[in-house]
N, C-alpha and C positions, 0 to 999 in steps of 0.2 A: 736668252738672257743668262742661262746657266753657263753657257760657253764663254760669254763675255766675263762673268764672274771668275770662271776658272782661269782665263787668260790673264785677268787682273791679279790673281793670286800668284802667278808665275812671275809677273813683273809689275809689282804694286806702284801705283802712282803714274803709270804711263797714260798719257791723255789721248791715246790713239782712237778710243771709241767715244770721246766727248763730241758731241754734235751741238751746233749752235745755229741760230737762225735770227735774222733781223726782219722786222716787219715795219715798213713805212706807212704811216696813217696819214691820209690827206683829209683835212676837215676835222670837226669836233669829235672827240672820243668820249663816249658815254661810259664813265668809269663804273657806275653800278652794273651796267650790262656786261662789261668786260669782267668784272668780278664774278657774276653769276655764271658766265661762260667757263671761266677757269675753275670754279667749284664744281661744275658739272663734268669737266674734263677729268678732274681728280677723282670724282665719285665713280666714273665709269672705268678708270684704269688704276688698278691696285698698286702697280708699280710706282706711281707717282705719289703715293701716300707715304 
């Protein structure tokens, strides 16, 4: 993460390390459950806060 920050300082705004993902959901989506999952993910990983 420090290396990525350093490289961004050398060339600000370069999207080279931006990652994305798409998830296709078949069937009903339980929004409250998804919210709890995302909350837990953020709780476990400081970098996401």
